[in-house]
BADREN-509799 format. One line per field, with one value per residue (C-alpha): residue in one letter; chain; y, z, x. Coordinates in Angstrom, 3 decimals. Each point is the difference from the previous one (the first is absolute). Last residue first. Layout:
# residues N
code c(A|...)
unit c(A|...)
y c(Y|...)
z c(Z|...)
x c(X|...)
***
This chain:
# residues 655
code c(F|V|F|T|E|R|H|R|R|T|E|E|V|E|L|E|T|L|M|T|E|S|R|N|M|L|G|D|P|G|C|M|F|V|E|R|E|S|L|D|A|V|S|R|I|D|D|I|G|M|R|R|E|E|I|K|L|I|S|D|S|I|T|D|R|L|G|D|R|T|S|R|A|I|S|A|S|G|S|V|S|Q|L|A|L|I|R|L|T|V|H|D|P|L|T|G|H|Q|S|G|F|H|R|L|V|N|I|D|D|D|R|G|A|F|L|L|V|I|D|T|S|V|Q|D|P|N|A|K|A|L|E|L|I|G|D|W|M|A|M|F|P|T|V|G|V|G|G|A|I|W|L|M|K|P|P|L|T|L|P|M|G|D|S|G|G|S|F|C|T|F|G|A|G|T|G|K|F|A|V|P|L|N|N|A|I|F|Q|D|A|N|D|H|L|V|N|S|M|L|G|G|P|K|R|K|V|T|I|S|V|H|D|S|S|R|F|T|K|T|N|P|D|I|R|P|T|S|S|L|T|W|T|R|V|F|D|E|N|V|L|Q|P|N|A|E|N|M|H|S|Y|G|R|D|L|L|G|S|F|D|F|I|G|F|G|G|P|L|L|A|S|I|P|T|S|L|K|F|N|F|T|K|I|N|D|S|L|A|Q|T|S|V|L|T|A|S|I|A|E|A|D|D|S|P|V|R|G|M|Q|E|L|E|R|R|L|L|K|V|P|P|N|Y|P|S|L|Q|E|G|S|T|L|E|L|N|L|A|A|K|I|L|L|A|G|T|V|K|V|R|T|L|L|G|T|R|P|M|L|A|E|A|D|D|D|L|L|N|E|A|E|G|T|V|Y|F|V|D|G|T|A|F|D|P|F|V|L|G|V|Q|P|D|T|E|I|N|G|L|S|Q|Y|F|R|N|G|S|H|D|P|L|V|L|Y|T|T|V|A|D|G|D|T|E|E|Y|I|R|T|F|G|P|A|G|G|R|H|N|V|G|M|D|T|Q|T|G|N|T|N|G|Q|A|T|H|K|T|A|L|F|V|T|S|A|R|D|V|V|A|K|A|E|A|P|L|V|S|A|N|G|E|F|S|D|Y|S|L|Q|A|L|R|R|T|P|A|L|N|R|V|T|I|Y|K|P|C|N|G|L|H|Q|D|S|L|L|R|L|Q|V|K|G|T|E|D|V|S|A|D|A|I|S|G|A|I|K|N|R|R|R|N|S|F|D|V|G|V|G|A|F|L|R|A|E|G|A|S|A|P|V|Q|Q|L|A|R|A|F|P|D|Y|P|N|T|Q|A|I|V|D|T|T|N|G|G|L|V|K|I|G|V|T|P|D|H|D|S|R|T|V|L|L|S|V|W|P|R|G|Q|Q|D|L|T|A|L|P|L|Y|S|L|G|A|F|F|D|A|H|Q|Q|P|M|D|S|S|I|Y|Q|P|I|S|D|T|L|E|K|P|T|N|R|R|K|Q|L|L|L|E|G|K|H|S|W|H|I|Q|T|M)
unit c(A|A|A|A|A|A|A|A|A|A|A|A|A|A|A|A|A|A|A|A|A|A|A|A|A|A|A|A|A|A|A|A|A|A|A|A|A|A|A|A|A|A|A|A|A|A|A|A|A|A|A|A|A|A|A|A|A|A|A|A|A|A|A|A|A|A|A|A|A|A|A|A|A|A|A|A|A|A|A|A|A|A|A|A|A|A|A|A|A|A|A|A|A|A|A|A|A|A|A|A|A|A|A|A|A|A|A|A|A|A|A|A|A|A|A|A|A|A|A|A|A|A|A|A|A|A|A|A|A|A|A|A|A|A|A|A|A|A|A|A|A|A|A|A|A|A|A|A|A|A|A|A|A|A|A|A|A|A|A|A|A|A|A|A|A|A|A|A|A|A|A|A|A|A|A|A|A|A|A|A|A|A|A|A|A|A|A|A|A|A|A|A|A|A|A|A|A|A|A|A|A|A|A|A|A|A|A|A|A|A|A|A|A|A|A|A|A|A|A|A|A|A|A|A|A|A|A|A|A|A|A|A|A|A|A|A|A|A|A|A|A|A|A|A|A|A|A|A|A|A|A|A|A|A|A|A|A|A|A|A|A|A|A|A|A|A|A|A|A|A|A|A|A|A|A|A|A|A|A|A|A|A|A|A|A|A|A|A|A|A|A|A|A|A|A|A|A|A|A|A|A|A|A|A|A|A|A|A|A|A|A|A|A|A|A|A|A|A|A|A|A|A|A|A|A|A|A|A|A|A|A|A|A|A|A|A|A|A|A|A|A|A|A|A|A|A|A|A|A|A|A|A|A|A|A|A|A|A|A|A|A|A|A|A|A|A|A|A|A|A|A|A|A|A|A|A|A|A|A|A|A|A|A|A|A|A|A|A|A|A|A|A|A|A|A|A|A|A|A|A|A|A|A|A|A|A|A|A|A|A|A|A|A|A|A|A|A|A|A|A|A|A|A|A|A|A|A|A|A|A|A|A|A|A|A|A|A|A|A|A|A|A|A|A|A|A|A|A|A|A|A|A|A|A|A|A|A|A|A|A|A|A|A|A|A|A|A|A|A|A|A|A|A|A|A|A|A|A|A|A|A|A|A|A|A|A|A|A|A|A|A|A|A|A|A|A|A|A|A|A|A|A|A|A|A|A|A|A|A|A|A|A|A|A|A|A|A|A|A|A|A|A|A|A|A|A|A|A|A|A|A|A|A|A|A|A|A|A|A|A|A|A|A|A|A|A|A|A|A|A|A|A|A|A|A|A|A|A|A|A|A|A|A|A|A|A|A|A|A|A|A|A|A|A|A|A|A|A|A|A|A|A|A|A|A|A|A|A|A|A|A|A|A|A|A|A|A|A|A|A|A|A|A|A|A|A|A|A|A|A|A|A|A|A|A|A|A|A|A|A|A|A|A|A|A|A|A|A|A|A|A|A|A|A|A|A|A|A|A|A|A|A|A|A|A|A|A|A|A|A|A|A|A|A|A)
y c(137.031|-3.901|0.323|-1.110|0.259|-2.428|0.748|-2.977|0.771|-0.270|-3.482|-1.286|-2.049|-3.719|-1.599|-1.776|3.334|1.999|-2.842|0.387|3.713|-0.393|-2.332|2.758|2.662|-1.888|-0.987|3.352|1.602|2.381|1.767|-1.066|1.565|-2.050|1.968|-2.213|-1.419|-3.526|-0.241|0.891|-1.172|-1.073|-3.565|-0.990|2.528|-1.703|-3.284|0.563|0.068|2.804|-1.349|-0.669|1.447|1.532|3.271|1.286|3.574|2.190|-1.773|-0.601|3.590|1.485|1.145|-2.651|-2.538|1.572|-0.047|-3.927|-0.728|1.886|-1.751|-3.103|0.783|1.137|-3.199|-2.037|1.661|0.115|-1.501|0.092|0.478|1.855|0.049|2.938|-0.254|3.348|1.601|3.471|1.662|3.513|0.582|0.395|2.871|-0.602|2.238|-2.811|-1.724|2.781|-1.804|-3.185|-0.166|1.508|-2.991|-2.026|0.863|-2.346|-2.851|0.476|-1.485|-3.445|-0.233|1.345|-1.237|2.519|-0.913|3.209|-0.304|3.345|1.172|3.356|2.799|3.598|2.347|0.967|0.593|2.134|1.742|-2.450|-2.812|1.581|0.579|-3.672|-1.399|1.930|-1.394|-3.331|0.656|1.270|-3.084|-2.053|1.095|-0.767|-3.641|-1.216|0.469|-3.446|-1.889|1.567|-1.186|2.388|-1.236|2.680|0.663|3.209|1.280|3.616|3.205|3.587|2.342|1.255|3.728|-0.396|-1.885|-2.281|-3.141|-3.252|-1.531|-3.502|0.844|-1.282|2.202|3.418|2.201|2.240|2.046|0.367|0.962|1.055|-0.728|2.636|-0.317|1.794|-0.812|-1.509|-1.730|-1.616|-1.011|-1.743|-1.737|-1.775|-3.428|-0.814|2.447|-1.199|-3.586|0.446|1.610|-2.540|-3.444|-2.746|-1.112|1.967|2.446|0.557|3.409|2.051|2.992|3.490|3.115|3.506|3.313|-0.841|0.580|-0.841|-3.374|0.572|1.031|3.229|2.284|-2.206|-0.393|-3.757|-0.232|-1.686|-3.582|-1.385|-3.339|1.118|-2.926|0.292|0.662|0.162|1.753|-0.260|-0.501|-3.307|-1.372|-0.621|0.034|-3.533|-1.303|0.597|-1.496|-0.841|3.396|0.532|2.748|2.739|3.256|2.686|0.191|-0.007|0.028|3.470|1.432|-3.457|-0.826|0.647|-0.875|-0.887|-0.088|-2.627|-0.222|-2.143|3.017|2.262|2.907|3.519|2.342|0.567|2.793|1.420|-0.524|-3.340|-1.217|-3.794|-2.686|-3.289|-3.065|-2.709|-4.102|-2.189|-0.128|0.718|3.086|2.740|3.453|2.562|3.861|3.090|-1.128|2.574|-0.409|2.269|1.301|1.296|1.861|-1.298|-2.887|-2.951|-2.777|-3.011|-2.988|-3.337|-0.393|-3.376|0.654|3.251|-1.816|-2.300|3.098|1.633|-3.162|-2.084|-0.393|-3.366|0.454|0.497|-3.016|0.065|-3.119|-1.778|-2.699|-3.460|-2.644|-3.426|-2.603|-2.412|2.340|-1.923|1.387|-0.696|3.068|0.211|-2.048|2.412|2.792|3.392|2.292|3.980|2.868|3.695|0.227|3.467|0.023|2.521|0.583|1.345|2.982|1.776|-2.201|0.851|-0.280|-2.079|1.685|3.837|-0.514|-1.144|3.177|2.215|-1.436|-2.188|-2.006|-2.191|-1.120|-3.289|-1.197|-3.811|-3.346|-2.771|-3.690|-1.980|-3.423|-3.037|-2.623|-0.460|1.010|1.953|2.551|1.739|3.550|1.410|3.562|2.064|3.595|2.622|3.669|0.863|3.048|0.493|-3.909|-0.419|2.005|-2.109|-3.183|1.838|1.871|0.212|0.667|-3.179|-1.145|1.212|-1.445|1.593|-0.984|-2.259|0.591|-2.156|1.497|-1.695|1.761|-0.927|1.144|-0.636|3.627|1.269|-2.150|0.302|-3.111|-0.415|-1.858|0.180|-1.575|-0.077|-2.626|-2.612|1.652|1.660|-0.678|1.560|-1.842|1.955|-0.302|2.548|0.817|1.777|2.799|1.834|2.979|1.928|3.458|1.107|-3.192|0.793|-0.837|-3.371|-2.225|-1.117|-3.381|-1.553|-3.684|-0.323|-3.121|-0.551|-2.151|0.389|-0.986|-1.236|3.065|-0.260|-3.566|0.847|2.378|-2.617|-2.294|2.443|0.521|3.153|2.171|1.474|-0.660|1.454|-2.599|-2.339|-1.071|0.111|-3.486|-1.648|-3.510|-1.590|-3.168|-1.142|-3.768|-0.054|-1.439|0.664|1.838|0.781|3.401|1.226|3.244|3.234|2.951|3.042|3.268|1.219|-2.288|2.657|0.062|-0.509|1.332|-1.203|1.601|-0.870|-3.532|-2.061|-2.746|-3.138|-1.455|-3.635|-0.138|-3.079|1.157|-3.439|0.720|1.200|3.504|1.639|2.682|1.521|2.996|1.454|3.437|1.550|-0.157|-1.525|0.606|-1.847|-1.416|-1.761|-0.503|-3.127|-2.944|2.302|0.204|2.692|0.860|3.028|0.168|2.332|-0.940|2.229|-1.568|1.694|2.298|-0.985|0.366|2.286|-1.861|-3.258|-2.679|-2.421|-3.279|1.562|1.593|-3.243|-1.280|3.007|-0.278|-3.309|-2.180|-2.764|-0.706|0.807|-1.861|1.273|-0.083|2.892|0.824|2.970|2.179|2.957|-1.189|-3.224|-2.886|0.051|-3.087|0.073|-3.107|-2.528|-2.450|-2.834|-0.382|-1.667|1.145|3.621|3.278|3.279|0.895|3.295|2.702|2.116|3.620|1.530|3.526|1.605|1.130|-0.956|-2.966|-1.244|1.131|-1.890|-1.022|-2.741|-1.214|-2.893|-3.574|-2.565|2.190|-1.300|1.312|3.644|0.053|-1.210|2.787|2.554|-0.787|0.135|3.542|0.312|2.731|3.258|0.806|2.064|1.179|2.601|1.558|1.072|2.166|3.189|-0.902|-0.708|3.218|1.927|-1.193|-1.740|2.613|-1.851|2.461|0.215|-3.786|0.079|2.328|-1.577|-3.439|1.265|2.013|-2.826|-0.930|-0.683|-3.529|0.268|-2.617|-1.537|0.611)
z c(164.701|-0.258|-0.525|-3.845|-2.997|-2.842|-3.590|-2.511|-3.734|-0.527|1.654|-2.782|1.299|-0.706|1.789|2.326|0.528|0.997|2.486|1.509|-0.002|1.786|2.715|0.433|0.398|2.476|2.175|0.100|1.022|-2.586|-3.430|-3.239|-3.465|-3.181|-3.346|-2.233|-3.493|1.248|2.196|-2.803|2.181|3.613|0.573|0.484|2.770|2.155|-1.333|1.604|3.407|2.588|3.315|0.773|1.001|-3.421|-1.058|-3.500|-0.629|-3.153|-1.579|3.603|0.545|2.772|3.274|0.772|-0.826|2.459|2.717|-0.849|0.296|3.415|1.115|-0.620|1.523|3.129|0.203|-0.378|2.988|-0.285|-2.329|-3.302|-3.359|-2.523|-3.863|-1.831|-3.761|-1.089|-3.623|-1.225|-3.277|-1.429|-3.303|0.896|2.198|3.858|2.012|1.450|1.202|2.743|3.381|-1.659|-0.013|3.658|1.198|-0.998|3.367|1.844|-1.136|3.335|1.648|0.192|-1.706|-3.497|-3.394|-2.930|-3.629|-1.977|-3.681|-1.722|-3.765|-1.081|-2.533|0.589|-2.890|-0.537|3.434|0.757|3.157|1.429|-0.875|1.566|3.437|-0.384|-0.667|2.959|2.394|-1.327|0.339|3.550|1.139|-1.712|1.900|3.427|-1.335|2.003|2.948|-0.381|-3.066|-3.441|-3.509|-2.548|-3.662|-2.650|-3.705|-2.059|1.928|1.166|-1.298|1.469|-2.406|-0.587|0.495|2.042|2.403|0.022|-1.659|1.308|2.409|1.176|3.227|2.240|-0.064|1.395|2.420|3.111|2.429|3.726|1.658|3.477|2.562|0.936|3.118|-0.583|3.808|-0.949|-3.018|1.552|3.032|-2.228|-1.918|3.017|-0.097|-3.692|-0.687|2.732|-0.662|-3.820|1.703|2.191|-1.462|2.590|-1.797|-3.243|-0.315|-3.525|-1.573|-2.947|-0.592|-1.064|-1.384|-0.259|-0.900|-3.975|-2.907|-3.334|-1.964|-3.653|-2.664|-0.336|-0.358|2.240|2.583|1.493|3.757|2.459|0.872|3.464|0.879|0.737|0.301|3.586|1.124|3.601|2.279|3.796|-0.108|2.301|0.758|3.643|-0.568|-1.634|3.487|1.434|3.248|0.465|-0.717|-0.080|-0.614|-0.281|-1.562|-0.747|0.688|-3.710|-0.074|-1.144|-2.014|-0.993|-1.891|-3.557|-2.976|-3.191|-3.073|-2.706|-3.653|-1.494|-1.557|-1.817|2.232|-0.716|1.981|3.761|1.448|2.883|3.898|-1.116|0.987|0.916|-0.405|1.726|-1.561|2.414|-0.038|3.109|0.527|-3.703|-2.226|2.762|-0.932|1.643|0.009|0.356|0.705|-0.359|-2.555|0.415|-2.848|0.174|-3.065|-2.095|-1.313|-1.051|-1.565|1.524|-1.605|-0.624|-3.535|0.551|-1.647|1.850|3.463|-0.771|-0.739|3.337|1.778|1.854|3.442|1.652|2.870|3.534|1.723|3.784|0.025|-0.750|-2.610|0.908|-2.055|-0.129|1.552|-0.510|-2.105|-0.574|0.757|-1.843|-1.870|-3.236|-2.251|-2.842|0.537|-1.563|0.301|-0.197|-0.117|-0.920|0.719|0.711|2.994|0.813|3.570|1.041|2.036|-0.221|-2.378|-1.321|-3.594|-0.579|-2.019|0.121|3.284|1.394|-1.498|1.379|3.507|0.384|-2.078|1.733|-2.459|-0.580|-2.070|-0.653|1.306|-0.713|0.873|-1.362|1.687|-1.200|2.745|-1.896|2.564|2.325|-2.981|1.700|-0.887|1.067|0.126|0.059|0.313|-1.195|0.439|2.882|2.212|-0.700|-0.557|3.662|0.943|-1.969|1.872|3.503|-0.482|3.552|-0.644|1.743|-3.131|-2.513|-3.248|-2.461|-3.743|-1.683|-3.737|-1.811|-2.910|-3.314|-2.580|-3.484|-2.243|-3.945|-0.631|3.575|1.555|3.250|1.880|2.608|3.437|2.582|3.471|1.545|-2.188|2.210|3.186|2.151|1.618|0.515|2.594|0.853|-0.233|1.014|-0.501|2.198|-0.092|3.443|1.377|3.075|-1.306|-1.268|-0.776|-3.728|-2.875|1.257|-2.917|0.235|-1.563|-1.243|-0.375|-0.871|0.505|-1.921|0.920|-1.913|-3.313|-2.795|-2.241|0.878|-1.012|-3.059|-1.028|0.611|-2.276|-2.690|-0.240|0.953|-2.817|0.716|3.457|0.124|0.341|2.586|1.577|-3.337|0.416|-1.411|0.563|2.085|1.409|3.610|0.674|2.914|3.461|2.700|3.192|1.277|-0.465|1.501|-1.188|1.441|-2.453|1.949|-0.561|3.493|2.810|1.803|0.391|2.527|-0.388|0.753|-1.371|1.095|-1.551|-0.582|-2.464|-0.402|-3.531|-1.642|-3.375|-2.009|-3.545|-1.502|-0.651|3.621|1.441|2.862|2.210|2.993|2.172|-1.717|1.066|1.637|-0.440|1.627|-0.751|1.889|-1.305|1.465|-2.780|1.530|-2.305|-2.319|2.576|-1.057|0.816|-1.603|-1.407|-0.151|-0.877|-0.478|-0.631|2.310|-1.622|-1.255|-3.848|-0.220|-2.709|1.610|-2.062|-1.472|1.187|2.183|-2.917|-1.792|2.990|-0.114|-3.785|0.348|-2.860|2.177|1.831|3.471|3.078|3.365|2.731|2.494|2.942|1.857|2.475|1.943|3.036|0.133|-2.257|-1.932|-2.264|-3.120|-2.070|-2.614|1.414|0.286|-3.894|-1.299|1.593|-0.282|1.784|-0.554|-3.391|-1.405|-1.434|-1.894|-0.136|-2.298|0.657|-2.339|1.117|-3.058|1.567|1.203|3.029|2.407|0.712|2.137|0.144|2.384|-0.495|2.404|3.255|3.717|0.809|-1.388|2.472|3.036|-0.716|-0.385|3.213|1.527|-1.160|-2.291|1.176|-2.172|0.597|-2.369|1.653|2.294|-2.769|-1.706|3.058|-1.560|-3.120|1.940|2.066|-3.195|-1.508|-3.478|-2.479|-3.277|-1.384|3.359|0.738|-3.602|0.568|3.213|-1.434|-2.712|2.510|2.435|2.990|3.193|0.720|3.542|-0.002|3.312|1.228)
x c(-111.171|-0.896|-3.552|0.151|-2.463|0.121|-0.304|-0.087|-0.225|3.768|-0.127|-2.073|-2.849|0.987|-2.913|2.693|1.812|-3.236|-0.983|3.458|-0.224|-3.481|1.449|3.025|-2.811|-2.395|2.991|1.594|-3.061|-1.793|0.395|-0.138|-0.411|-0.176|0.142|-2.676|0.436|1.056|-3.051|-2.612|-2.839|0.930|-0.631|3.586|0.293|-2.712|1.047|3.251|-1.599|-1.069|-1.037|-3.978|-3.082|-1.652|-0.821|-0.679|-0.476|-0.661|-3.089|-1.084|-0.233|1.698|-1.650|-2.580|2.833|2.229|-2.293|-0.576|3.423|0.450|-3.070|1.740|3.223|-1.666|-1.813|2.987|1.571|3.752|2.723|-1.965|1.818|-1.907|0.744|-1.262|-0.245|-0.514|-0.707|0.550|-1.032|0.709|-0.919|-3.689|0.979|-0.703|-2.116|-2.023|3.189|0.814|-0.474|0.726|3.623|0.278|-2.246|2.852|1.673|-2.664|1.827|1.927|-3.256|1.512|3.417|0.584|1.030|-0.599|0.192|-0.895|-0.620|0.293|-0.887|1.101|-0.965|0.614|-0.071|-3.770|-0.912|3.189|-0.726|-2.594|2.595|2.887|-1.896|-1.348|3.291|1.578|-2.627|0.854|3.714|-0.398|-1.993|2.632|2.595|-1.835|-0.988|3.056|-1.933|-1.323|1.659|-0.319|0.636|-1.053|-0.100|-0.047|-1.069|0.166|3.119|-0.634|1.241|0.499|0.967|3.782|0.229|3.317|-1.953|-3.158|1.473|-0.715|-2.599|-0.371|1.905|2.913|3.010|-1.214|1.520|-1.259|1.848|0.910|-3.571|0.917|-2.940|-2.645|-2.145|-3.264|-1.090|-3.426|1.380|2.975|-1.790|-2.823|2.594|1.701|-0.620|-0.152|3.011|2.049|-0.963|1.321|2.928|1.363|-0.892|-0.444|-3.234|-0.147|-3.119|-0.443|0.776|-1.802|1.697|-1.453|1.605|-1.336|2.099|-0.334|1.965|-1.558|-0.438|0.275|-2.739|1.983|-3.343|-2.421|2.850|-0.686|-0.810|2.613|-0.469|-0.078|1.127|3.461|2.556|1.642|3.612|0.263|2.457|-0.089|3.933|-0.140|3.374|-0.746|-3.558|0.146|0.918|-3.467|-0.340|3.708|1.064|3.906|2.314|-2.667|0.706|-2.704|-3.909|-1.008|-3.746|-1.415|3.038|0.830|-3.145|1.509|-2.191|1.419|-2.626|-0.493|-1.161|-2.793|-1.778|2.610|0.982|-0.413|2.105|-0.774|-2.240|1.389|-1.216|-1.434|-3.552|0.085|-2.935|0.622|-1.772|-0.413|0.517|-0.321|-3.811|-0.742|-0.278|0.256|0.161|2.508|-0.247|2.028|3.853|2.549|2.813|2.996|2.533|3.346|0.975|3.049|-2.203|2.301|-2.220|-0.023|2.387|-2.288|0.159|1.615|3.427|-0.048|-0.648|3.041|2.156|-1.111|0.914|-2.313|-0.777|-0.809|-2.675|1.438|1.544|-0.816|-2.055|2.998|-0.434|-0.497|1.947|-1.304|2.059|3.151|1.856|3.452|3.508|3.429|-0.476|1.988|-2.471|0.488|2.494|-0.580|2.975|0.105|2.311|-0.381|-3.742|-1.056|-1.998|-2.894|-0.901|-3.257|-1.614|-3.444|-1.864|-3.349|1.216|3.394|2.693|-1.240|-1.635|3.594|1.689|-3.037|0.605|3.242|2.257|2.608|2.700|1.559|2.942|-0.015|0.688|-2.554|-0.652|-2.848|-0.724|-2.027|-1.183|-3.381|-2.403|2.245|1.049|2.855|0.581|3.279|1.231|3.174|0.762|2.319|-1.175|2.327|-0.979|-3.546|-0.305|1.209|-2.880|-2.566|1.256|-0.286|-2.778|-0.730|-3.505|-1.484|-1.613|-2.546|0.277|2.534|-0.757|2.739|0.793|2.290|1.972|1.448|2.087|0.117|2.653|-0.733|-0.748|-0.862|-2.793|-1.878|-1.321|-2.563|-0.545|-2.446|0.369|-3.307|-0.904|-0.958|-1.384|2.770|3.281|3.458|2.170|3.233|3.753|2.293|3.911|2.554|2.462|-0.220|-2.082|1.494|-1.000|3.517|1.500|1.176|-2.280|-1.764|-0.670|-3.817|-1.319|-3.230|-1.420|-3.740|-1.634|-3.312|-3.033|-3.683|2.054|-2.442|0.933|3.686|0.194|-1.610|2.586|2.570|-1.755|-0.455|3.714|1.726|0.893|3.585|1.770|3.696|2.568|1.830|-3.350|-2.020|-1.163|-3.208|-1.224|2.515|-1.669|-0.026|-1.010|-2.209|-0.036|-2.566|-0.422|-3.281|-1.988|-3.339|-1.495|-1.188|0.642|1.783|-1.373|0.170|1.649|1.988|3.631|2.718|3.441|3.470|2.969|3.625|0.088|3.339|-0.979|1.766|-0.828|-0.280|-1.805|-0.806|-0.111|0.741|3.801|0.440|-0.203|2.090|-0.492|1.828|-0.443|-2.974|-1.072|-3.039|-3.846|-3.112|-3.766|-2.652|-3.249|-3.189|-2.875|-1.034|0.710|2.101|2.691|2.483|3.355|1.301|3.422|3.123|3.644|3.001|3.496|2.687|2.358|3.527|-1.030|-3.193|-1.931|0.640|1.727|-2.559|-1.099|-2.671|-1.501|-0.506|-1.940|-1.990|-0.580|-1.420|1.210|1.829|-3.172|-1.654|0.302|1.189|2.491|-0.323|2.319|-1.155|2.366|-1.720|2.134|-2.230|0.386|-3.258|-0.028|-2.024|-0.318|1.116|2.131|-2.638|-0.215|-2.685|-3.056|1.375|-0.257|1.663|-1.305|1.520|-2.479|2.639|1.025|2.521|1.299|2.512|3.358|1.805|1.726|-3.326|-2.050|-1.979|-3.470|-1.878|-3.660|-0.177|-1.767|-0.827|0.136|0.306|3.349|-0.951|-3.240|1.941|2.756|-2.604|-1.478|3.181|0.669|2.839|2.302|0.387|-3.863|-1.981|-3.384|1.676|1.962|-3.545|-1.250|1.234|-1.756|-3.058|0.352|0.457|-3.427|0.441|-1.342|0.802|2.509|1.614|0.266|1.178|2.976|0.737|0.274|2.558|1.835|0.681|-2.276|1.962|0.852|1.887|2.849|0.815|3.374)
***
């Protein structure tokens, strides 16, 4: 009799929590075939590698990436014999925890040894899942594995989040670098953590143990692919005295809403993961105890995440040169990959956790100001004033109430929309007023952001293209909070006066000048309120493309009111990619706006001599904000010039 694969209670729980439509839940058994379809048989028979998992003697899942093609051993391969029987002869290494588990007595003596796998063809992103039992298994001293698999679950999967790459068989000499197969894992080696940080491909093994047979579900395993941009799996440690516990955190990306892997975790927390490094051949294997965190619990660990899986690592192995596959092409990340999200603790270390405002606040766009063809300032009025924020801080805007159209499984026209939350964090380019009594910044109900139109960028284009409609229709968006981590100001709270470094170097690229616009206005405010107590000397090195250098007009608009003890010098370096006449006209217009005693403009890239020539460089606090390329070059140049790292302050947009 054909097995009907009903969703079990763990899957049903998550389907309900995540609003899977009932008609989809009811139809899931139709997608899971007990008999292997012919197209799956043909697919598996042609694979050069196969992720497979089984349980060790303790019932812990271990998953490996087996190599099923060899230029040196013609016996290696996959043969589908029919009748749901598949023979696999594969290469791995003698340290592989999957191979070691096969050599142990099964956890449940007398019962069939379970297996699960997911066939993946990285060259075309095709994948199919398979699960069942192992009728026969052997492992030789080299790690060569021979299996007879009896499968009773077959399911096709979508191609989302799979990195395209070409792989060819090779021969490596495996070396065991770290091994806690038998004991509990403690502090993981840095090399293992680096494999996790680099990984865009992870395989997750789970299991479900049926309790009775009341709903027709069965004890089984599952293996699924998890993919994303490198770094999508976060790692952190907790210490208790001398004990160190390592956790892996995997955010859930939008999928088919079956919740098979995560549903298994709801009924049995034991999981296995494998992180293959296709560039080096190193492989990091993990087994551990997992839990799913939803909604507020997920948000508390990883902001802007509604569902994630946290794995407490209980066993792990790092095997160098473990994978007998060679990367023969570049890697093409999936267009469906969402941006990497950081843990709250990581954001806290960066000073990027927003303030928690109990009251819901909305922001309504009231006006705009064009600074260049692609850069505009957008001015918002808030429904409620917000607490004083040091200039250079950020605000979080949530457009989901206006733009979110609900779940979408695939979107070939705009893949990023599948995981889009319509939340953006922008530096506030506005500065609140100084309270004349306290000499600190006061609350404000107006904020501004300065945004550059990004080709292919969703929210920057929504703002630029629809600003008039936002204004005309008074369309509010949710304002989720503020925070400050990148600012030249200190003090301003608990009765402490606001202070500034006496000498500063600002390095900015493009719209990365935004925090400096706010800081500059804040300095003017503070200097007016404390004319005898504020003294600072600023050099701004700015790199901009075409007419983007027009943003510097902001620094000249109020120069006539500067106190004598506040000085500013600007070196603007313009790169021209468009019309040379427009670029020249932009330079001429800036020179007419800002005195040549303050502003110098040249058409070239920034170099080390520009930094070296800054007077009193070693005495200056250096603040940097801009594209990663410019920031990385600036860091390199500052290091060469022996500028102390403690004096460097770098803004980041990874939050």
